[in-house]
N, C-alpha and C positions, 0 to 999 in steps of 0.2 A: 775702586780700583781707577787707577791713570794713569796710561802708557805715554811711555815718550819713543821719539822715532828714535832708533838707534844709531850711532856714530857710524859714518860708512866711509872715512879717511882715516887712514894709517898716520897721516901731520899727527908732531906732536901738539897735544894740547894741553898737555901739564908740565911743568916745568922740574919740579922734584917731588916722588912719590915715597911718603917712606913709610914701611910695613914694620909693623911690633909683632913680635910673634912670628916664625918661620918654621911652622907645622905644615900638615897637608893645605889646609886652608888657603892661608897666608901666603904660604910659599909660591900654592898654585896661581893665585890671585898678583903677587909680583910677577911671576913669570910669563901670564898670559900677557899682560900690560905691558911688560917690556921688549917680549917679543913681537909684537904689533907694532911696536913703534910709538905708543901713544904718549910715552913719558920719556924727557930728555934724560932722567936720570930713577933709575930706582933703588933707595936705598934703605936694606935690612937693618933691623934691629934684635937679638936674642940674649939671653941669659947665656946659653948655651956656646962653648967655643965653639966649638967641634959643627954645629948646627953652620953659626957665621961662617967659617971656613968652607961647609959643602955648599951653602948657598951660594958664595962667589967660585964655586970649582965649576957646580954643573950650570952657571948661567943664570940663575933664579934672580939673582941683583947684580946691579952693578959695583955695590958696596957695601960693607958693614961695619957698623957703628956697635960697640959696646954701650954706649953712655948716649939715655935717651935724650937729650939736652943738645949736645952737640949733632945728633941723627936730624933734629926736628929745626935746627938751622936754614929758614927758607927754603921749608916747605911749603908744599901748595896743599898737596893731601895726606895725612897721615889714616894710616887702615891699624883698626886696633881688632888685633886676633889673638888674642890670647885667652887662656880658658875663664870663665864666665867668672868664677871668683876670684881671679886674680885682677879684673876689671877695676874692683874699688882700688884699690893700690895705687892702676895705672893713671890713674883719670885724677888720683889727688895729684898725684907730680904732673901729671900732663896743666894741672891749673895754675901750678907756680912757675908756668914757665912764658917764654910770652912769645905766642903760635902768631902772630898779627892776622892772615887773613886765611890762613890754612883751615881746609875744609876736614871736620873729622868724620869717621865713620869706622862701625863695627862689623861683625861677624856671630855676635851671641845668637844664642834660640832662645833666647830671657827677654824681650826687649824691656818688659818691666823693668825687670830689676838693673838693666843697663840706664834706664830714664832715670831710674830715682837714685843712681849712683852718681850719674851725671852731677843731677842738680846737685846733691850734698857736695859732689868736690868743687865746682864753679859757683856757688850759690845759685845760680839760674840754669836752666837748659839751656846750654851756647847753641845760639841760632846758626851759625853753620856745621852744627852736629847733626847729621843725618844718621841715624839706626837702621842698618841691614841685617840680613840673613840670608844665608845661600844655602839651599835644600841639596845639598851636594856630599858627597864623602867618599871615602875607601875606607877597605877594611886594613889596608897600609897608610902607614902613618910617619910622621917625621919629614924635614926637607928633600929628602931623598925621594918620598914621592911625590913632588910638585910635578904636577900636571897642567900646563898651559890650556890643555879643553878640558880642564874637569867640570868648569861651568857650563859647558856647552849643550845649548836645549834642556837647561835643569832650572827652576822656577828661584829664584831671588826675591826675598820679601823687603820691602824697603817700609817704613815705620815713620813717616815724618809726624810732626806735632803742628799744630796750630800756626806757631810762630818760627817754624823752620824757615832757613832763608829759599828759596825757590830757585836763585841762579846756584846754587851749594847742592839741594836735590836732584837739578837736571843733571849737573857734570859726574856725582854720582850714579845717576840711573844710566849715562850715557856711557861711563868707564864697565861698570856690569854688561851693559846690551854689548859693547865690543869685545868682549869676553864670548857673545852665545848665548847669554842669558835671556832666559825669557821674566823680565822685570815686572811685578807689581806692586802698588804701594796699599798698603793695609794698617787702620788702629792696631796704635800697640796694645792693647786690651785683649782685641780679636785675633790678633798675631800670636798670643801665648794662648789661648783658646783653643785654635786652632791645632796647635803646634804641642799642647798639651795630648791631645785624644790623637794627633796622627803619627806622632814621632814618641813623647816624654812615655804616654801609656801604652804603647807595644814594649820598649825598653823594658821598662818596670816591670812587666810581665814574662818576659823570659830570664829576666834574671832573677825573677824570684821563684819560677818556674824549672829551672834548671837548680838552684837552690835548694829548694823543695823534696827533689827526686836526690840530688845527690846525698842528701841526709840522711834518707832512709837504707835500712840495712840492707835489701837485695839491691841496691842500685847497680851494683856491677852488671847483672840480668839486666837493667830496666835500661841503660846503657849499651850493652852490647847486641839487644836485642832492636833496638831504634831505629826504627824506619825514616826514608829520607825525609818526610812530611816534618819530622819531629828534629830534625837539622836544619830545614827548612825555617822552624818557626822560631828556634832557638838560636841561629845562626848570629843576632844580635846581642846576644848573650856575650859574646865576645869583645866585645866595645872594650873602650878605655875605662875602667870602674873608676877614677879618680874623675874623669870629664863627666861621668854622669850623675856621681854624685853631689859635684859642683851643681848641674842644672838642676836636678830633682829638688835642692835647698833652693834653687835661686828662683825657683817658678812653681813651688809648690803651692800655692793657693790657686792657680788653675790646676796643677796635677791632683790635686783634692777634689777637686768639684767632679774633675772627669773621674777619676778612681770611684769617688761614689755613686756616679750613675751607675758604670761598669758594674760595680759590688751587686745594686736592684738588679739589673738585669743577671746578673750570676746567680743569684738566688731565685728570680725565677724559673732560667733553666733547670737549676738542680731540683726545684720542685716538680718540673715537669717529670722529669728523670724518675724523680719518686714515687709520682701517680701514676706511671706510664702514661700520659700524652701524649701520644704519637701525634698528635692533629699540631700541639704546639710544637713540639718538636721539629717537625715538618715544617711547619712554618718558619723558622727559625734560621734551618738549615737555607733552606730554599733564599729567602730574603739575604741572607748572606752571600751565596753563591752569586744572586744576582747581582748586589751589590759592588760586589768585590768584580764583577765583570765589566760592568758600568762604570766602576773609578776607575779600573783599566784603561779604558775606551777612551774616558776623560785625557786620563796622561800622556795617553799617544794621542791625543788631538783630534781622536774619533769621535762622533755621533753614536747613537743607540745602536745602529749598524756598520757594519764595514762592508767595503772601505768609505771611507768620507770622503771625499772630493776639495779638494781647494774652491775658497769662494769666485776664483774668477776662471774657473774651468770651462775652456771651450773646445765645443763639437767641431769634426771637422768632417762634414756628409757630402762622398764622394759621388759623381753622378753613375747614372743610367745602373743595370741591372734588372734580373727578374726576382720574385718572392715565393719560394716553394718548399716545402715539405709540410712535419706536423709537429704542431709545439703547443706547450699549454703555458699561459700568461699567470703571472701571479693571481694569489685568492682575492677574492674581495677586498676593497678595501672597507668600503661602509657596513658591508657586516663584519667582518672581521671586530670592528668598535665595535658594535651593539653586542654581538656572543661575547665579548668580553666583558662588557657592562654589566648585559643578563644574568650573565654564568656566574659572577659575582655578587648577583642579588637574591639568586635562587636558594632555596634552603636546600642542600647537598652538593653533590659533584657533578660538575658538566665538561663533558669533553669535548674539544675543538679540535676538528681536521681542518687541514688545508689552509690556517688562520695565515693573512701576512704579513710577513716581518720586514716590515719597513718600517723606517722611524717613527712615523703615525702612529701606529698600531700600538709599538713597541712601548711610545709613551704614557698610553691607555694602560695596557700593560703595568707599566711602574707604577702608575698614579692609585690602581685598587690595591698593590701592596703595599704602597704607602698608607694607605687606608686599613691595613690587616686582615687582606685577604692574600691566602696560601694559593699560588699560581705556581704549575708547574711548567715548565718548558719557557717559550719554545723550543721543541724539538724536531727537527723536521715537519714545522708548520703543525705540530700538537702541542696542545694546550690541554691541561689539566687543571680546572678552576675547582677550590672548593669552595662554594659557595655561602655567604654567612647570613643570608635572609636580607628581607627588606630594609631589617630596622640593626642590622649586625655591624655596620662599616663603623671604623674607629677614626677620632679626628688623626691628619697626617702630623706628622713631628713637624714641618714647616710648610715652607708653601709647594704645592706640588707642578712642576714645570711639564709643560705638553710641545714643549719644542716647537716645530712650526705647524702645530693639530689644531686647525682649526674647528674639525668635526669633535674633536676630543672635548675643545672646549664648550663648545656650545652644548653637546649634550651633558657635561658635567654641570653645566650651568643649572639645567631643570633638575638634575636627578639630586645636586647637593641643596639646592633652595628647600628641599624640604629638611635636612639632616639637622637633628638640636645640637649639633656642633659648630663652629666656626671654619671656612675654608676658602684658602685664597690661591687663587689660577692665575700662573705666570707660564711666557713661554718667550721665543727667540725675538729678536729684534723684528723679523718679519711679524710674526704674529703677534706683536705688542703696538703693531701700527694700524691695525684691522680695529674696526669699530665692533660692539657688541651690541648695538642698541637694539636690532630685530628682534632678538632673543631676550636681550635684558628686560624694554619695555612690557610684553605681556606679562611675563615671571613675577614683575614687582605689581601689575593689576592684580595676580593672584596673592599680594603678600610676601613677596620675596623682598629681602632685605639686602640689596648688593649694591656695592662701592666700589667704582671707576676710578679712572685715570679721566684725562681730560678726554672730552669727545666718547666717551662710554667703550674708552679702551682700557686692554688688561693693563697692571695687574686689575683682577676682580676680585672683592672680597664676596663673601656670600656669611651672611651671620645668619646663624642655628638658634633654632629655638622657636621659630616664628611659623606658628600655623598657616598654613597654605589653603585657599579657599578656591575652589572649581571655576571657572569663569568659559564663557563661551567666545571664541576667537575668531574672527574673521580675517583669514592673514591677505596684505594689503599684496604680498606678493609672494610666489609659490616657493616654498624653500622647506624643504626633505628638514632639515636641521631643527627649522623653529618648529617644527610641528613634532619632532621628536622628543626635544627638548619639553617640550609643556605636556607629552605625554607621560613622558619619565615622573616629571612633575608631577602629574595628574594621580602619580600610583600614592602621594602623599598627602594630597589636597582632602577637604570634607566635598563632595558630592562629584558632579560626573561632569569632567572637564571635556569641550567639543574644540576640536578645531576643527573651521569652514575653511576649504582649499577653494583658491580661485582658479585654479588648474592642477591636472594632477600630478603628484609630485612620490618620487618612489617611497614603497611601502614596507621598505627592511623592518620597519621598528613593529608596525602592526602586525605583519606576518610571524616573525620573532616573539612577542610578545602574546601571541595565540600560541607557539611551539610551548612555553614555557607554561602554557595552561591557564595565560588571562584570559578574557573574553574580551575581544574589542569588540564595536560595534562601528560599522562601517557603510553610512549608505546617505545622497545625496552630494556627495562630495565631503563629505562630512566625518573626520573617524572621534569614538570619543570612549575613553575610559573611566574608572571607578578605580579607588582604592581599596584596600582589607586586604584581597585576596593573596597568599603566599605564591610566590614562583616556583614551579617545578623544575627541578634539573633536567637538562635534555643532552643530546648528542647532535653536536651540528656540523654537518659538512659544507663547508665552505667552496662555493664556484670559482672559478676563474671570473678574474674581475672583467663584465663588458665594455668600462673606461680603459683599461690600459687595452685589451684588443679590438678597438678601435681603432688605435694605430696600424695597426696590421691589416685591418678590415681595409684600409684604406688604402696602404700599402700595396696590398695584390689588388685591387680596382685600376689604380692607375700605371702599374706597371708592365709590358707586355712581355707575355709570354710567362705570368705570374699564374700560382693555382695553388692556395692552401688550406691546411685546415687547422682549425683553432679548437684546441679538446678541451671540452665541460664547464663552456663557456655559461654564467648567469644571463638568461634571458627572462628577466622578472620584465611583466609589462612594462613600467613605469621607468624601464631603465635602458630599453630596445627603439628610443628615437632615432638613437644613429644609424640603426638598422634601415629603419622604414625611411630615413631622408637618404641614404647613398641606392636603396633600393629604387625611389622614385627618379633620382639621377641615371638610373639604368644599370646599375654595381649588380652582379650576377654571386647572390650570397643566397646559400638556401642552409635550411637549420637540420642537422640530422642525428638523430638518436635520441629526440626529446626524451625526457625523465626528471625527475626531482629527486634534489638534496636537500635534506631536511623538508623547507617549508616552502624553499625557492625552485622554480622552474629552470633548469638545466640541458643546454643542447651543444652537439659538436657544429659549430661554424663552418661552412664551406663556402672559400671566394674561390671566384675566379678574374681573371683580368677581363675589363668591358670596356667599350668606350662610354663615356659619362657626355650627360646634359644638365647645361644649367639650367636650375628649376629655381621658383618661387616655395619657398619655406612653408608648409603651411602652418600655421601659427599656434595651432596644437599640439604641435611635435616639440614646439621648443622646451618645454619646462622638462621634456624625455629627454633631450639632449646637451642640458647644458652644458657640462662637464667636458663633450664633445666636438665642441664647435671649432676649435682649434685645428682637430684633423679633419671633419667636415671643410672646413675653409682651406684646406690642401687639394680637398679633390674639387671642391669648384674653381680653384685654380687651373684644374687640370680639365676640367672641363668645357666641350663644347658650347658658347654662348653663357648668359648671364643668370646669375645665382643672385638672388635676393633677399636677406633674412630680415625681416622686423622683430616686433614684441619682444627684443632681446636686452633690456636693459639691465638684468640682472647682472650677464659680462659685462658690463662697465661697471657694476661695485661687488665683484669678487675680490681675490685675490689681489689680481692685478686687473688692469684693464686691456684684457685680454683683443676687446676690437680693434684696440688702438694697434695695442704693441701687434697681433696679427696683420695688420693695414699698414704698417710699417715694413714687416719686415716682406712682405705680400710687391708693396711698390719697390721696395728693393732690386727683388728680382725680376722686377718689369712686369711686373701683372696689373690691371687697372683696376684700381680701388677705389670705392667710394665709400666714407663713413656718412650716418645718419646717427639720429637722435639713441635710436632704439635698434640701431643694427647696422649691417653691409649690404653694400652691392660689388659685386666680384666678377670682372669678366674675364672668362679664362683665356688664356693664350701662352708663349712661348716663356719658358722660365729660363733666366740664365741663374750665376751664381753670386756671390758678394758677400757681405759681413752682415748680421744678423744679432743683434741683440735680446735675446729672451726675456731680459730684466727678473731673471731666478724663477720665471714661472717654469715649471717643469713641463706640463704639456704643450708649452709654445716651442720648448726646447725639444722635445720629440715630434711636434708636428714638422719643424723645418727639416730635422732630421732624415723624415720619408719624403720630403717635397725633393731632396737629391737625386729620386729615382729619376725623376721625370726634369731635370735640372739639364742646365748647357755645362755649367761647369761647378768647381768645388763650391759648396756654401758652407762659410764658417760662421759657428753660433755660440754667442759669448752669453754669459751667465749659466751655464747648464748645471751648475753644481746642486741644485735641490734633486735632481733625476737619478743622482744616487742614493739619495735616501725617500724616494717616494716611490720610485719603480729600479730596486738595485740590481735587476738582472736585464734593464733594457737594452743595454750596447752587447750584451753575451746573445739574447733573442736574435738584434738586427744581425748578428752576423751566422747566426744557425740559419736564418731564411734567405742569406744573400742582401742585407742593405750593408751598405758600407759606410757606417760611419763610426769612427774612432773619436777618443779623445785627441787633445790637440799635440804631438808630439811622438804620437804612437804610429805604429803601421797597422 
């Protein structure tokens, strides 16, 4: 798909626009362009005298003609807005006229039929004919329903051919954009397949259902007691029968293919009802509900979660204040991912409480739904996962989209490498720029067949049916994700898979595998797993995320008068580096009410303001605090003296070069910093305000948000959109505890 920048001026760029067919679509197109002044003259053509008269009286067009040839004299653009089966005759007439350099376009919903008709009429497809289809409408019809705003924020699909004139295409695109439409380009065949599934089939089903029920003897009672759902579903059966008769005949091949697929699914649903197969029914209904919600969010330009933020979102963090109260940050992301994955591979039902409902975790949920796992929820942090067993996953119907979740992609690489079917993993633009080499290289040593884009970047294609052989792998750099991917692959490999770590990393996968009944061996900085034994379903309580809590630990430590209690935080020893670093700097952090949730240690964290001092961070703590260094750097900027970090090369090779971006931002605020090959040196001091660019890294955006507590003036942080998907409640919790950070334009 190709987008062109919308026209931003109302200066006329078209001399004469001719619109043939003054119904709702043609009339709305004409009226919109006439009102915004993009055409010097708008001429309407229609066979109905009353429609022509109303079109002029209502200001839809400047004038009307009943003769097509007369109307087209001197035309710059001719829009064909007639019924689909009337198009063939109309094109035959146009082919006999002298049209000069006029651009032709149309609004028909079956583009293959329009292209065939044009080729038959003209001998070849005219280069200046741009097929188009607006996805918009109304229950009203006729020229009197013309609405200049009809296409605003609606899709318009253009289907140019290989030899379509680029200038003609650009002009038609700009016209629709000027009406506020979201214009996309698509191949003719793809358009007809998509519309057959999303528009034509639903209309066919609605017409057929209402007709079937109306023919039954008890139809009066059926319609008398029909609830709102029936009316909602069958509303489209009130559409124009003649128009839909034409559409089904014009796009019959694509409609038949889609209908055959639906018949197969309907037969499977009938068999499930007949057999009393509640699991199959629950799977269909759950997938359908989630799919509808997901597609609705896409149509509303949201992602997996609400609310989605605009790409250029800026935070404004205002100085001063104290941090007080008690809060619970969202569930741990790492544990949420692994609970979803292992619950899906268990044989039986796993219940997960406190799961993180951010975009990354929901992408993992959707991935397993795509592979046939029935997952109920999330509802208030609760998931019920009906696991299919280690060998029960099914091929996804298409590429598995993982958004921006690097964790999902790396762990799924290991899990899917040993499956019997092919899989393709894709992500958004940010994820597609990240190399997956660190996980792909050892998986290939195990026998996995993985195809990638350039430089080991997504999309990744994992070829199924290849036997995996266990290896012993000495990781060159600490990485919990690489370790986890290899352990998941080891569940399907012949022999014992051993992963040797150069330094301890978070051990959530090992703990959770043991919780699911799988014996894991861990000794001498290595961890190993064997294949074979089934995973036993479990109940998992996901603790609050320490990496999310880290921002509030730092905030309360640096702001005078602060005292905060963070409830139910996971304090896994492989994750507590941030607590230990802050304590070495003098932070007043105590663990209260220690307990276990599942296989994970949990505690309430009590933190009070304390004067901090610069330190040389022990290298042994670096891998235990990898995600938390943006927050730690803010603590260092507020500390007395110098803080030195070494041995942190991984920070320069993560989602972004966090050391460089943080150094640039701190320097903007007046803090003396020096970037080294493997770390950073920060001299604490007074912070001012200024403009910071987080470069779409949510942790950097949140780190500079809490820096405002000690800033002399406001900090404007650009590139904060990812916070809404990684930590959706961040701004709410900030307001709750006294940190004054808001979206730009909000008070």
